N, C-alpha and C positions, 0 to 999 in steps of 0.2 A: 476457611475463607480464601477466596481467590481475588487478587487485585489485578485489574486490567488497566494498563496505560494506553492512551489512544482509543479509548472505548467509544468516543463519539465519532470516530472516523468510519469510513466505508467498511473496512474489514473488521474493525473493533466491534461495531454494532452487530454484525453477523456472528462473531465469536461469542459475544455475551449471550445472544439468543440461544446458541447451542449449549453453552455451559449451564444456563438456567434451566433449559429443557432437560438436561441430564441430571438435574437435582442439586447442583452446586450453589452455594452462596457466593454472590459476586459483588465486589465493590469496584467502582471505576474511578480513576483519578482524572479530574478535569482541571484545567488551568483557570485561574481567575479571569473572568471576562464580563463585559457588559451585555453580551448577547446570551440568549438561552442556549444551553448545550443541546446537541442533537442526540439525545439518548434513544435507545431502541424503544419503540412504543409497545405497550402492553406487557412489559417485562419488569419483574421486581428486582431492582438493583440498588445497592447503596451507592452513595456519592461522597467522595472526598475531594475537597478543593485545595489544590496546591500546584505550584509549578515545579518542573523538574529541577529547578535551581534552588528550591526552598527545602533544605535538608530537614529543618524542624517540621515542616508540613508533611514531608515524605515519611518521617518517622511516625507521625500521628496516623497517617494513612495505613501504615503497616501493622497497626495493632490487631492482633488476632489473625494475621495473614500467614498462610504457610506456602502459598504458591503465587508467583507473579507472572503474568503474561505482559511482556513489554513490546508494545506496538507503536508507541508514540514516535512521530517523525514530522519534519517540517518541509520536506521537499516539494510538496504541493503548493507551497507559497511562492515558488519560483525564485526570482532574483531577491526577494525580501527574506528568504529563509536564512536562518542563522544555524547552520549545521554544527558548528563548533559548540555553541551553547547548549543546544537541545540534544542532538544525537550523540555527542561525545561527552561533554561535561555533565549533561543531564543523565546519561546512562551511568556514569561513574557515581553520581550522587545517589541515584536509585539503588545501585549495588551496595553502597555504604549503609544506607538505611535498611536494606534487606538483610545484610549480614548482622547489623546491630539488633534487628528484630527477631533473629533466629529463623528467617524464612528458609524453607527446605529446598526450593527449586525455582528456577527462573527459565521461562520459555520466551525466546526472542525471535521476532520476525525481521529478517534481513532480505537482501536482494541477491539474485544471481549476478555474479560479477563483482561482488564485494572483494576488495583487494587494497591493502595499504599502499601498494605501488601504483594504483590507478591514477590516471591523469584527470579523472572526473571526481569532483568533490564528494558527491553523495556516496559513491562506491568506496572511496577512501574512508569516509566517516563511518559507514556501516562496518567496515573491516576493523577499524580501531575499537568500535563498540563491542564487536565480537570478541576481540582479544581481551578486553577488560572483563567481559563475562567469563571467559575461560580461566582467567587468572584470579577470579574473585573468591574461589573456594566453595561457591554454591554449586549444587547440581544444576545442570543446564541442558536445554535442548535448543538448538539454533535451526531455524527454517530459512533457507535461502530460496525465496519464491520467485518464480517467473512472473511476468506481468499478470495482474489479476483483473478479472472483468466480472461485471454483474450490475444490478440496479444501483445507481448512485455512484458508480465508479468515476475515475477521472480519465479513463482510457477510451472505452467505446462511446460513452456519452460525449466526451470531448471531440472525438472524431465525427460523431453525428452532427454536432453543432458546427464544426468547421465545414463539413460537406454541405450543410444547409445554407450557410452564409456565403460560400464561394460560388459565384454564378457560372456553372458549366465546367468548372475545373477544380482541381485540388492539387496543392503543392506537396511534394514529398521530398525528403532528404536523399540526395544521391539518386541511385537507381531504384531505391525502395526494396532491395532484395535482402536486407538484413533479416535474419531468421528469429522469430519469436515463438513462444510456446504458451499461449494464453491459458490461464488456469481459472476455472469457474470458482467464484468466491466461496460457495457452499462446500466445494470439495476441499479447498484449503482449510477452512475453519473446522471441518469435520476431522481432518488429520491432526490439526493442532489440539483439538479437544480429546481425541482418542489417545494421543500420546501421553496424556496425563496419567492414564491407567496402565501404561505399558512400561514396565521397568527397563526394558531393553533400549528404550529411547533416551535414557538418562545419559548425559555427557556425550551426546551425539550431535552431529551436524548433518542435515538433510537438504538436498537440493530438490525442489518440487516444481513440477511444471505440468501442463496439460498433455493430452494424448497425441498431439500432432505438432509438427513444425510448420509454421506459416510465415511467409514473407509479409512485410508491412504492406506491400502492394496488394497481396491477396486478401489481407485483413480489411483494407479499405474497400476493396471491390465487394467483399461479402457484406459489409455494413451498408454500402451504397445500394446494393441489390435489395437488401432487406427493407430499406427505406423507400424503394422505388425511385431512386435517383440515378441519373446518368452523369458521370463526371469524367472529364479527361484528366488523367494523372500527369502532371508536369514535374519532371525532375529538376531539382534546384541544388546546386552545390551546398553542402552543409554550412559553410561559413556565411553564405548569403542568407540562408534560411534562419540561421542563428541571429543575424543582424535584424531581420524582420521580427523575429520573436522577441528580442530585447525591446524593440520599439512598441510592440503590442503590449508587453508587460508594463511598460511605462504609461501608456495612454489608456489601456484597458486591463487593469489588474486581474480581472476575471476571465481573461482570454483563456480558452481551453487548451493551451499549450504553454510550456515553460522551457527555460534553458535546461533544467534537469530532465525534462521529458525528452528533449533532443539528445542529451547525454545517454539516456537509456537506449535510444535508437542508433547510437553510434556504431554498434557492432551486434553480432549475434548474441542473443540471451536465451540459451537453451541448456538443457541437462538431459540425463537419461530418461527415456520414456517410461521405464518400468518401475520407478520408485514407489508411486502410489499403489499400484497393484501388489508389488512384491512386499513392501514394508507395512502398508496399512490396509491391504486387502480391499482396495477401493478402485473401481474402474472410473477414471475421470471423464467428465462430460466433454464432448466435442464442441468447439467454438460456435459453429453455425447452428447447433441445436439449442442454444441457450440465449438467443438474442431477442426473444419475444418482447422483452421490456422496452426495446427501442421503438416499437411500432406504436402508432397512434399518438405520437408526441410532436408538437410543433417545435422543432429544434432551433429554428431561426428565432422564435420568440424566447425560448429558453436562454439562448445566447445573450439576447438583449436584457432579459430579466437579471441574469447573473451579473452582467457588467454593471448594471445600475445598482444592484444590491451591494456589491463589493466596493464600489466607489463611494457610496454614501457614508 
């Protein structure tokens, strides 16, 4: 039995589909909530209800489990995210429950740039969680991923919404030349699933990214062209854009940009181009080849719908 945390998220849903298609029994951990969980449709998956702070609930969720995929995180909540409680203390509680239950292995999804000395909270929290995993005594595989894109992501769909609601222009942090390495979600979860059957990936850390380096400016231009939009890109000093973002998060909690998103864009987020072909024998998809899901959507309306839904 495999337990997946964060299984209702964008990457988690894709991973569960891969694991179930490969014949694994999967259980996903969902936190108590008054709203219905966004489980992958048409997939047979067990559900365990417990928060990462509930050690007793975590132990119950671990019954019969031999492998854990830990994807849960809260940075998409922006300023309301409690990284210490979820990413740090939650990971430690999960590890305690896993060790007590005799789990054999844990696979963890982290970020490129994870570093305990980072000035940015999300990268510091991920690095602390990584260290706890390495010290746990469990066999582990850590994936430091580049920014991930695909249907339902918070990156390309967020940019599409921003492009749609900004009339004739788009604000970008600094000169927009920070380098990213967008990774197609299906390529990421394929590697994560395949690693389960590869003993050479035990107790290893991998940095995964797509097959090309693109600047944020180039990414925005590619998305705008795909949507048939013409937007003038206006550079804004990062502190000013951060102030605007904080205000947006306060008045529109569903705004498709957050302070953590800006942290990710504060520098280059790249790694070696050959890891997926060399380690996983997979040729990753190019960014511009996988954006068909952006077409035919009224992104201005999506922005308004999301804002109203999150604020209710």
